[in-house]
C-alpha positions in Angstrom: 40.0 173.2 -81.2 37.0 175.9 -81.0 34.6 173.1 -82.2 36.3 170.6 -80.2 35.5 172.5 -77.1 32.5 173.9 -77.8 31.3 170.1 -78.5 33.0 169.0 -74.8 31.1 171.9 -73.1 28.1 170.7 -74.6 28.3 166.8 -73.2 29.4 168.3 -70.1 26.0 170.3 -69.6 24.5 167.6 -70.8 25.9 165.0 -68.0 24.8 167.8 -65.5 21.3 167.6 -66.2 21.2 163.8 -66.2 20.2 163.0 -62.8 22.6 160.6 -61.3 21.8 157.1 -60.7 23.8 156.3 -57.2 23.2 153.0 -55.9 25.2 152.2 -52.2 24.5 151.0 -49.0 23.5 153.2 -46.2 22.8 152.8 -42.5 19.7 154.4 -40.6 18.9 154.0 -37.4 17.9 149.6 -37.4 17.8 149.6 -40.9 20.0 149.2 -44.1 19.3 150.8 -47.1 20.4 151.6 -50.7 19.6 154.8 -52.9 18.8 154.3 -56.6 17.0 157.5 -58.6 16.9 159.7 -55.5 14.3 156.5 -54.1 15.3 154.1 -51.4 14.9 150.4 -50.9 14.8 149.3 -47.6 17.2 145.9 -47.8 17.0 144.7 -44.3 16.0 145.2 -40.7 18.5 145.1 -37.7 16.2 145.3 -34.5 14.9 143.5 -32.5 11.5 145.7 -31.7 8.0 143.4 -31.6 6.6 146.9 -33.7 8.0 148.4 -36.3 7.5 151.5 -38.1 9.2 151.6 -41.9 10.1 155.1 -42.3 8.7 157.3 -44.5 12.4 158.5 -45.9 15.6 157.0 -45.3 18.9 159.1 -45.4 16.1 162.1 -47.3 14.9 159.7 -50.0 11.4 158.3 -50.1 11.2 154.4 -49.3 9.2 152.8 -52.2 10.6 149.6 -51.8 10.7 146.4 -49.1 13.4 144.0 -50.7 13.8 140.7 -50.9 14.0 138.9 -47.4 14.6 142.3 -45.4 12.1 140.9 -42.7 12.5 137.4 -43.0 11.8 135.1 -40.1 12.3 138.2 -37.7 10.7 138.6 -34.5 8.6 141.8 -35.7 4.8 141.1 -34.6 3.6 144.6 -35.9 4.7 146.5 -39.0 3.6 150.4 -39.8 4.3 150.7 -43.5 4.4 154.5 -45.1 2.3 156.1 -47.4 5.4 156.0 -49.9 5.9 152.8 -50.5 5.1 151.3 -53.8 6.4 147.2 -53.9 7.0 144.6 -50.9 9.2 142.4 -52.7 9.5 138.5 -52.3 10.0 136.7 -49.5 9.9 140.2 -47.5 8.1 139.1 -44.3 8.5 135.2 -44.9 8.2 133.2 -41.6 8.1 136.2 -39.7 6.0 136.6 -36.7 3.9 138.9 -37.9 0.6 138.4 -36.8 -3.1 140.3 -36.7 -3.7 142.7 -38.9 -1.7 144.4 -41.3 -2.6 147.5 -43.5 -1.4 148.3 -46.6 -0.8 151.9 -47.8 -2.8 153.8 -50.8 0.6 154.1 -52.5 1.4 150.0 -52.8 1.0 148.8 -55.9 2.6 145.3 -55.7 3.1 142.5 -53.5 5.5 140.1 -54.7 5.6 136.1 -54.3 5.8 134.7 -51.0 6.3 138.1 -49.6 4.0 137.0 -46.2 4.1 133.5 -46.7 3.9 131.5 -42.9 3.2 134.4 -40.5 0.4 134.7 -38.3 -1.9 137.3 -39.7 -5.9 137.4 -39.7 -6.7 140.4 -41.4 -5.7 142.2 -44.3 -6.2 145.6 -45.4 -5.4 146.4 -48.9 -4.9 150.4 -50.5 -6.8 151.2 -53.4 -3.7 151.3 -56.3 -2.7 147.5 -55.6 -2.0 145.9 -59.0 -1.1 142.0 -58.0 -0.9 140.0 -55.1 2.1 137.1 -56.2 2.0 133.6 -55.7 2.0 132.5 -52.5 2.5 135.8 -51.2 -0.2 135.1 -48.1 -0.3 131.1 -47.9 0.0 129.3 -44.5 -1.7 132.1 -42.6 -5.2 132.2 -40.6 -6.8 135.0 -42.6 -10.1 135.6 -42.1 -11.0 138.5 -43.2 -9.8 140.3 -46.2 -10.8 144.0 -47.4 -9.9 145.6 -50.8 -11.2 148.8 -50.0 -13.0 149.9 -52.8 -9.7 148.6 -55.3 -10.3 149.2 -59.0 -6.6 148.7 -60.0 -5.7 145.1 -59.1 -5.6 142.6 -61.8 -4.1 139.3 -61.0 -3.7 137.1 -57.9 -1.3 134.3 -58.2 -1.8 131.1 -57.6 -1.7 129.6 -53.8 -1.9 133.6 -52.5 -4.3 132.9 -50.0 -3.7 129.2 -49.7 -4.9 127.9 -45.7 -6.9 130.7 -45.4 -9.8 131.0 -42.7 -12.2 133.0 -44.5 -16.0 132.7 -44.5 -16.8 135.5 -47.0 -14.9 137.2 -49.2 -16.0 140.6 -51.7 -13.3 140.9 -54.9 -12.9 144.1 -56.6 -14.4 144.9 -59.6 -10.6 145.0 -61.6 -9.8 141.7 -61.5 -8.9 139.8 -64.1 -7.0 136.4 -63.3 -7.2 134.2 -60.1 -4.5 131.7 -60.0 -5.3 128.0 -59.1 -5.7 127.5 -55.3 -6.0 131.0 -54.5 -8.5 130.9 -52.0 -7.8 127.3 -51.4 -9.1 126.4 -47.7 -10.1 123.6 -45.6 -13.6 126.1 -44.6 -16.5 124.3 -45.8 -17.9 126.8 -47.0 -17.7 130.8 -48.5 -19.9 133.4 -50.1 -17.6 135.3 -52.4 -18.9 138.7 -54.2 -17.5 139.3 -57.4 -18.6 142.6 -59.1 -16.7 142.3 -62.2 -19.1 142.3 -65.5 -16.5 139.9 -67.4 -15.7 136.6 -65.2 -12.3 136.7 -64.0 -10.3 134.1 -65.3 -10.1 131.1 -62.4 -7.0 128.6 -63.0 -7.0 125.1 -62.6 -5.5 123.7 -59.7 -2.2 122.6 -60.0 -2.5 120.3 -57.2 -5.1 118.0 -58.6 -4.6 118.6 -62.5 -8.6 118.4 -62.3 -10.6 120.0 -64.8 -12.5 121.8 -62.0 -10.7 124.7 -60.2 -9.9 125.0 -56.6 -9.4 128.6 -56.7 -11.9 129.2 -54.2 -12.8 125.6 -52.9 -10.6 122.9 -51.0 -8.7 120.7 -53.0 -8.2 116.9 -52.8 -4.6 117.0 -51.5 -3.4 117.0 -47.8 -5.9 118.2 -45.2 -7.8 120.0 -48.0 -9.9 117.0 -49.1 -13.8 117.8 -49.4 -14.8 120.6 -51.8 -16.1 123.2 -49.8 -19.7 124.9 -51.4 -18.9 128.5 -53.0 -21.9 130.7 -52.9 -21.4 133.1 -56.0 -22.8 136.6 -55.9 -22.4 138.5 -59.5 -23.7 141.1 -61.6 -27.7 140.4 -62.5 -26.3 140.7 -66.2 -23.8 138.4 -65.7 -25.2 135.4 -64.4 -24.8 133.6 -67.4 -21.3 134.1 -68.1 -20.1 133.0 -64.8 -22.6 129.7 -65.3 -20.6 129.1 -68.3 -17.2 130.3 -67.5 -14.6 127.6 -67.0 -13.6 127.0 -63.2 -16.8 128.8 -62.2 -19.6 127.2 -63.7 -17.9 124.0 -61.9 -16.7 125.8 -58.4 -19.7 127.7 -57.5 -23.7 128.1 -56.9 -24.2 131.4 -59.4 -26.7 134.3 -57.8 -27.4 137.7 -59.3 -26.5 140.7 -56.7 -27.3 144.7 -57.2 -24.1 146.4 -56.4 -25.2 149.6 -56.5 
């Protein structure tokens, strides 16, 4: 009997030491959220403000995620994101009125697929810890400027991620390893690209034309994108030969040496 009681006490002590994984919908102001492992996820915005500041805490818990559809088709025109944020979920701002410039916090690690598709963004500033940008994440935005802010974490840009952009110049982070097909497809005739990666990132073939040539950076023969645009690519001097022989890059760009120091 004593052994049983001792075992029961040990079990209760262990149970008390384990954090509770609570998940329940809560409301604070115009935000609906849930808490899990003492972290908050924003589920939905129900307000009507044009400018919205997402709080860093909800219910006293840090907001680490904006969930799927949270601002979908909303009238929000400007959003201020908290430094606690780590993930923006699929379709989070899809087809909303969000326009102009969006600044992502340093804490952000992932932007999921379709997250900002069909908005009206013209300028995007990414934080230094961003690791991945999902498929179609910024498709159908008239983006003119992208800033990666000395990012050394970004590995992948999904296919069609910035399809429909208005970029004429682009500097990619040196950590990049993969660019999806049609990721930067555009009707703009010419673009200058600076790619400091010593090893050429994988540039996938275009999923629309299915040609050997890649349209990761140039226009595809599809719809309003009828002509390949001129891509002036600048890479580390010691990597020129690698880019000229890499699949995709060798067919997509004029490769030039550049001193990134």
